[in-house]
N, C-alpha and C positions, 0 to 999 in steps of 0.2 A: 050554341054550337060552336066547337072546341077552337081553338085557334091553330091552324098545323103549323105556323111557325115558334109556339113554345112547345110544341110536342118536338119539333127537331133540337130545340134550344139544351131540354133535357139533360140529352144524350152527351153533347158535346159540353156542357158543364162537370158530366160525371167524369170524363175523358181527362178533361183539362184536371182536373181535382185529383185523378189517380197519377196523372202523371206527374202533379205539382207534388202528392206524398212521398211517391216514387221517388224523385230527384232527390225530397227533401231527405230519406231515408239513405240514397245513395250518400248524398253527401257527407249525412253523419258516419255513416259506417267508411267513408271512407276518413274523414277526418278523426275517427277513432282508433284506426288501425295504424293505416300509412302512418303519420307525422310521428306517434309516439317510438316509431323504429329510429328514426335519423334525426329526433327533435332534440335541441344543444340545450333544453330548457327540462327541468323537473322539479315537480312540487311536492315530489316523495321524497322529500328530507326533512331530518329529523337532528335537532343537535344534540348531541353525547354526550359523554364523558367517562374515565373509569371511575368505575368504585372500589370501595376496600370495604372488605365483609370481618366485621370486629363479630369475633367468637368467644365462648366461655373457654375460659383457660382450664375451668375445674367443674363439678357440678357441685349443686349446692343452692340456695335462695336468694334471691333479688333484693340487697336490702337496699339500696339506692340507687335511683335510674336518672341522672341529669340529662340524658340524650333527648331532644326534641326535634323532632321534623323542620329542620332550614335552618338549625341553629349551626351559628359557625364554632366551628371546633380548632384548636391548633395540636402542632406536633405533641404527644406525651399528655393532654388532656384527659381526665377520667370522667367517662361517660356512664358507668355502671359501678357498682361495688357486690362482691357472690360471697357469699359467708356459707360454712359447709358444716355444722356442730357434730354431725353424725361421720367422723373421721374414725378408721381403725387403728389406735395405739397398740394392738397385740402387738408388733415387729418392735414398736421403740420398749414396752415392757417387757418382751423379751431379753434385748440387747442391754436394758440396764440392770436386769437382773446378774445376765454373765459378767458386765462391766462389774458387778459387786462381788461377784464371786472371786472374778481375777482380782481387785483390790484385797479383800482377804486373805488370798494366798501371795499376792505380792507382800503385805504386812508381816507376815507368819514368817517369809522367806527372809526379810530383813531382819527382822527379829532372830531367826536362828542364827544367821550369819554372823549379827552382833555379839550373841552369845559363843559361837564359835572363836570370834576373834579376841575376845574378854578369856576365854578358857586358851587359848595360846599365848597369849599374852601372861596370864597367869603362870602355865606352863614352863616359857620359857625365863620367868624370874625364878620359879624353884630349879629351873634347870642349870641357871647361871648360877646362883646359890650354891648349889652340891657342888657344882664345877668347881666353886673357889674353894671350897673346902678338897676334894679330893687333888687339888691342885698342890694346895698345902701339905698335906697329908703324904702325897707322893715326893713333893721337896725334901720333906723330913726321912722318909723314908732311903730315897736317895744317899741323903746325906749320910744315915746309917750304915748302909750298904758298902759305902766306900770307905768308912771306917772300919767296917770289918774286911773291906778287899784288901787294906792296908795291914790290917792285922795280921790277915790270913798271908800274905805276903811277907811280913816281917816273920812270921812261924816257919813259915816257908825257908826263908833264906839263913835262921838258926836251924832248923834239921837239917839244913845240905851242908853247912858248916859241919856240923854234926858227924854226917857220914864222909866228909872228905877225910878228917880228923881220924877218923877211925881207921877210914878205908889204907890211910897212911901207915897207921898202928899196925894194921893188921899185914901190909907191905913187907913192914921191918919186922916181923915177927913180935911184934911187943904187945900184939892184940889177938884173939882169935875171931873166928869169923863167927863163931855164934853171937858175940856182941855185936857186929856189925849187922848182923841181918836184922835185927826190930829196930833199929836206926834206919834202917835202910826203908823198910815200913812204913814208918812214920813221916819218913820225908815225903814217902808219896802219899799219905793221908794227908798232909799240909799242904802240899800242890793240888789234890782234886778237892780240897777244901775252898784253898783259893778261887779255883776255875768257878765254885759252886757259887760263892760271895759276887763274883765278877759277873757271873750270868743271871744271878738276881738282879745287880745293879743294873745290867744293859735291858734288863724286862721291866724295869720301872720306870728308864729315861724312856722307852719307849713307848709304855703306857701314858705318860706323860705328853709326851710328845702327840701321840692320838688325842690326848684329851683337848690339849689346845686346837687340835686339829678337827673337833666335835665328833671325833671316832670312840665307840664306850667298847674296848675292848678287855675282859675280864673279871674276876668275879667280883670283884671290888664295884665294877663299873654295871652291874645287871641293873640295877635300879637307876641309874642315867640311862641306860640304854631302854629299860622300860618307858620311861618319860619323854625320851626323845622319839619311840614308835608312837605312843599316844600322841606325842603333838604331831607327827608325820599324818595320822590318821585323823585328828582334826583340823590340820591346813587342806587336804583332802576334802573334807566336809563343808569349808569355808570355800573353797573354790567351787565345789558343784552347788552352793548356796549363793554364791556369786552368778555361775549360769543359770541357774533357775531363775535369779530375781530380774538377770537382765530379758530373761525369756518372757518370764511374767509382768516387765515393764512393757515388752514389744506390744503382746495380746491386752493389755488395759489400753494403749495406745491404739491400736488397729479398735477396738472397740467403743473408742471414745471418739475416734473420728467420724466411724459410722454410728453414733449417737445421735453425733451435732450434722451429720449428713441426713437422717433420719427427723430429727427434730424441723432441721431446715425445709424437708420435704412435708412432713403434715403441716408445718406452718403456711405454707405454698398451698397445701390444700383445705386450709381451714378456713383462708380466705385469700381474696384475691381481687382486683382492680382490671378491668378492662378500660386500656387506652387507646386514646386514639393515635395512630401509625402514619399520622403527617396531616396536613391542614385541608381543609376541605368543610363542605356542610352535611349534614347530618341527613341523609336521605329516606330511611326505612328506622322502625322500630320493632325489632323482633321480640319484644318480652315485656313483662310488666312488673310492677311491685311484689314481692312475695310468690313472685311465680319460681316452679322450681324448674332449673333447667341442668341438662347433662355437658358432661364438655364434649365442647365442639358445635354447641349449640349458635346457632346467630343470635349477636344482642342487638346489632345494628349494622350499620352500613352507612357509609361514610364516601361521597363523591367528592372528587378533584375537580373544582371546579376551573383552576388555571391551566388544565389541560384538554379544556373541550374539545370538541371537533365536530363535522356534520357528516352525516351519512347519508348519501344523495344515490337513489337507484337511475340507472341508465340502461339504453339498450345495451347488447355487445354489438350493436354496430358501432358504437360511440367508443370502445376499447382506443381506439387507435387515438381518438381523437381527446380523449379522458386521460391522458398518459399522465403520469406522476411529475409535477412541476409545471402543470397548467393551470393557468392563472383562472377564477372561477370569480361570479357577483353572486353574492347572499343578500335576497330582499327578504323581509320579515323578523329579523334578529337585530342586535346590537352591534352588530360588526356587518359589512357590506363586501368585504373582498376577501378571498383565498387563495390557498394555491393545493392542489390535488395532491395528496402523499402516498396513496397508495391506493391500487384496483385489486378488489378481493369478488371472486365468482362467486362464492357463495360464502355462508356461517353458519354456526350450529347453536346449539342450546349451551353447550358449555364455554364458548366466546361470549355466548351474550349476558353470561351469568358474570363477567368481567367489567359489565358497564352498567350504566345507571338504568336504561331504557331498552328493550330487545330491538334490531335490529329490523325495521321494516319487511315482510314479507317480499318478494321477489316471484318473478311468474319465471315463464321460459325464456331465454335467449336475455336475461337481465344479467346485471352486476351490481356492485356497491363501488362508489367511488366516496373515499374516504379523502376529506377537505382540512386543512385545519385554515383555523381563521389568520389573517394579517391583521387587522386592528379594528379598533370600534368604528362604529359609524357618526363620523362629527355632524354629518349632515341631520342626522336624526337625534341629536343632542336634548331638544326639546322635548320630545317623544319620551325618551327612554326617562326622564326627567320625571314624566307624569305619571311612568310605570311604578309598581311596587319596587322597592331596592331589591328583595331576593330574586325577583325575577330578572332584573337588568344586569345582578353581577354573574348570575350562574343559570343562563335560559334553558336549560338542560331539559328534554323534551316539548320544546318547541319544534313546530313544524317551520318549515323555510321552504324558499323559492331558490333554487341554484341553477344559475344562467353560466354558462362557458362564456369566455370573453371571445366576442368578434361571432358569436356566434346566429346564425341566419333563420335558423327554423324553428318557431316557438313551439311551446304545448301547447296542444288544442285544449285540452282539459282548462289550463287557465287563460287561455283565450276567451273559450266559451264562459269562462267564470266570470273574468271581464267584463265582456258583454253585456252577462245577465246584469253584473251590479251598474252598468253604465245605466242599462234599459231601466233598472228598478228605480235608480237616482234619477233618472229623467221624469221617469213617472210621478216620481213624490215631488219633484221639483215644478212638474205642469199644478198639480196641487197647489204649491206652495205660492206658484207665480199667479196663480190666478185671482187671489186675495193679495197676492204684496202688489201687482200690477194697477188694483184699482187705489191704492194708499201709497205708493210709493215705488212708483214705476223706474227710478232710476236703480234701488235697492233690486228688481229684478232682474235686470242685466249684469248687475256687479256677479250677482247669485250665478248667474249664468254662466258668466267668465270664470268662475272660480272653479266649475266642474271640470276645468281641464288641470285641477292639481292632482296629482299623484293617490291614489288612493289609500287609507292606513293597511300598513300590515295585518295579517291575521296570526301575529305572534302575543296577541294580546293574553291577559288572564293570568289564574295561579298557575304558573309551571308546575306546582308539586301537583295539584291535582292530574293533570295531564299526564304527569308523572306517574303517577299509582296507577291512572287509567291504563296506561301502556302495559303496566309491569302486570294488572289483572288481566291483560288482555296473553 
């Protein structure tokens, strides 16, 4: 026969279980939804730093690659060397051909100019020699003409005296007019002869004066005039050669400058070094030895660990409390305090490309708090010494916990995680204590007292693997 009390007990147990489950679910919903809106603490924070992309300046093949992930680099260090044997030298060959033609024309012009100048010198020497001879000839002719002029004047005077004597005789009727008339004619002829000789003298004097001034007039100076005209023609040709020489020199100079520039361009295209543009650590390698790359392809990325910062996600309701200048605590990294430097409502893929790891994804009504660390955590020096040197020096990609100073509302995810870790530690501790209490009871009590020590941060591990995981995400 069934017990009626047991029948009444089962509905009560079911009712209590349902109420307990509902209460637990309600508590979970409340703790999962309400606190994140006003929480002063966030574990959705990651250490980040700006990254510099080193790209290939030219297209070619990678000959050497010295960049290794995690390696420290300084400003100007060579990370890779690229060579390009298939450089188009058609432009350089064309410029060199034009320069050769211009050089040949310049040499020909200089030779023609030198020949013209030598011809001009010979013409001047010949012209000067003939001019001296003509000057001597003119001087002798002038002396001869002066003598003739004097002779003509003397004859004219003689004829004049004879005419006067016969005129006097005719006046005295001592002679007839028939005798006077021929004498008068002879006197007139002598006078005209003297004038003619004087004119010839003046002509020779004028020719000599013109010859001294380089003017060649007269039949005797026709040859000199031809030589002078030829000299002027050659002088004009020599000046034209000088002008052409200057033009060819300018053209050749321009071509040589273009050839130098083209040679430098080809040298820059034939080989180039990929140099670091600042100190930091090599984050990723985007190429391999012997691989062909195009200009602009990413060879490596260098993260600047000296400019590291923390990106933390908070609710938009915490925007007023997380204004720039707010001090925060940072748990799980090599530094323990920081100052909010900026608050961003959102980010983009283009912005993420400038940093070592992408910003964590935000939900609706959440914002980013950019935190600049104040210094290293001296209290955790022993922990940092136990970590790898790279991770301690540049903890990029490390997840941390950020808490506002004087914050009173914790993050429930952190609280639940700490409770879970505490329960797990107590569970493990009970198993250990059951064995320790039998042999070393004092040590078990000491171990229980040690559970009050703070838990180790979850920032251990190789940060490079975490960084690559975040980048792949």
